[in-house]
N, C-alpha and C positions, 0 to 999 in steps of 0.2 A: 484760916482754919476751916476745914470742911465740917458740915453737920454730921453728927454721928450716924453712920450707916449710909450716908449719901456718897455716891461716886459720880464723877464726871468723865464722860468719854468724848473724844473728838475724832472725827474722820475728815481727812483732808487729802485731796489729790493735788500734790505740790508741783506737778509738771516739771519735775527734776530741778526745782528752784528757779526756773526760768520765768521771769515776770512778763507782764504785757508791755513793759518798757524795754524788752529784749535784753535785760540784764539778769545774769544768773547770780543770785544773792542768797546763799544758804542761811546766812545770819538773819536775814529778814524773815525767813520761814520759822526759824527757831524763836525769834522774838514774838511772832504771832502765837506760836504754841504756848510759850511762857505766859503770855497775856491772858490766855484762856484758863490757866490753872487746872489742867486736866490731871486725872489719875491714870488714864489710859488714852493712848493716841493710836489710831489706825491710819497709816499713811499709804497712799498709792503714788506710783512713779517716784519712789525714793532713790532709785539707782539709775545711773546713766546707761544708755543703750550702746555701750562700748564693750570691747573684749573683757571678760571677767566681771561685767556689770558692777563697776565700782560705785560705792555710795556717793551721793551728792552732798550728804550732810556729814561733816567731819565728826567722827565718833567722839573725839576728845571735847568737842564743843557742845555736844548734845546735853550732857549732864550739867556742864558748867553754865549753860544759858537757859536750860529748861527745868533742871532738877529731876529729869527723867533718865532712864537707861533703856537701851534697846533689848528686847527679848531676843533670844538666840534663834531667830527664824531663818537666817541665811545659811547656805551650805558652803560658803566660802568666806574667808576673812576680808575680802575686798568689798563684799556686798553688805548692805544693811537689811535688805529684804529678800523675799522670794517672788520672782516675777515683779519686782518693784513694790510688793506689799510688805510693810514693816510695822512692827508694834513697839511702842514705847510705853513704859510703866514707871511707877514710883519705885525708887531703889529698894524699899522695904518689901515690895511684892515678892511672894514666893512663886517661882516659875515652875509650872508642871510640864506635862508632855506637850510636844509641839509636832504638828503634822503639816507637811508641805504637800500641796496637791497641784498637779498639772491639770488644767481644765481643757476640755475638748473645744474645738472650733477652728476657724480659719486662721486666727491670730494666736500667737503664743500668749496664753493667759494662765493665771494661777490664783490660788488662795492659800491662806495660812489659818490653821486651827490651833489655838493655844489655850491651855488651862493655866489659871493663876489663882493665887489667894492673896487678897489685899484687905487688911483690917479685919482679919478673921473670916472674910467672905470668900467662898470658893465659887468660881464661875468659869465660863468658857467664852473666849472671844474669837471671832472670825473676821479676818481682813480679806477683802476681795475686790478685784477690779475686773468687771465682766466685759464681754466683747461688744463690738459695735453693731453686730448683726443680731436681730432677735432670735433667729433660729440657732445661732451659736449660744446665746444667753440661756435658752431653754435647755440645751444639752448641758451647759455648765451648772445650772441650778439642779438638774437631775443628778449630776455627779456629786455636787456638794451635799445634797440631801441624803444620797446613798451613804456617803462617808460619815455624816453626822448620825445617821440612824444606827450605825454600828458601834457607836460610842455610848458609854454610860451617861445617864441623864445628869446634866448640870444646867443651871440657868445660863442661857447663851445670848450673847449680843453679837449681831452681825453688822458690820459697817463697811462702807466703801463707795466707790463709784460704780453704780449699777448700770450706767449708760442706757437707761430706759427713759425715753422722752414722755411716754404716756403715763398718766397717773391712774388709769382705769384698767389697763391690761398689760400683759408682758411678764409679770412677776407672779403669776398664779401658782406656779410650782413652789415658790418660796412662801407664799401666803397660806398654803395648806398647813404649814408647820409653825409659822411666825406671824406676829403682828408687824406690819411694815409701816414705817414712819418716815415721811418726807418733811423735814423741818422747813423747807422753803425752796425757792428758786436759787440755784447755785451756779448756773452756767448759761451764758458766758458772762464773766464779771463786768464787761463793758455794757452788756444788755442782758440781764438775767431773764431767760425765758423757759428754762428747763430745770426740773428737780432731779438731776442725775445722781446726786449724792444722797444716800439714805441710810437709815438704820432699820434693823429688824430684830425683834426681841421675842424670846420664848416665855412660857409660863415661868413665874418665879422672879421676873424683873418688873419693877413698877416705875414707869417713867414719872418724873416730877415736873421737869421743864425741858425745853429744847429750843433750838434756834439756829439761824445762819449768822455767822459773824461778818458783818459788813461795816467796813471803815476805810479810811484813806489808805491804810497799808494793805489790807486784804484786796483792795481794788486793783492793785498792781503786782502783788507777789506771785500770783499764779493765774491761770485762766478759770479756775474754780474758786468759789468761796468755801471756807471750812464750815462744817456743821458740828454741833455739840448736843449732848443730851445729859441731863442729870437724872439719876435713877437710884433706886434701892433694890437690894436683893431680898425678896420676901423670905 
């Protein structure tokens, strides 16, 4: 049972469920998600890079093993996400408008903006996977800020693989509008040296606790560790 008003979000680059043991095990990813008891999950690399971008996580297994359901962010029935970005929420969540964005840069990248209401709380979540090159990430953050600026204000949580190795620079465009939180080093699981996975939150969200989930299973399930944050909406 969750504390009244407290929500938990998880962000996880699941690497298409391919572990460091070179085994693709979607069930292992779902068990990790379930163990974290989240209300909201922001996934990266949730779809395979094959024709039609089929999901790596079987849809019928997601709710059965995690108690969560996918938001309708994909544009095809084969995919779970948009450019691999997927959002899972509690079944009782009311799903609002969803916007899929193509982000500029040398690589095909994207982000998802989704509104939801959970436990009487309305908010917006953004799932993103930014590019490997800093010049691309800057363009991508400009595009994301522009799109968010045109929307009505809602408390907003951004989560994803930001692909930024520095903790001092590179995300200034996002920091103008959000508080950025790096729960800890998440990459590579064999030798964590970089905080690539982060959250960013707007006014109206109050962080309570946060962390990186490190255990025997997360050490092999992907090349990234999952991150989590507990928060309240003011």
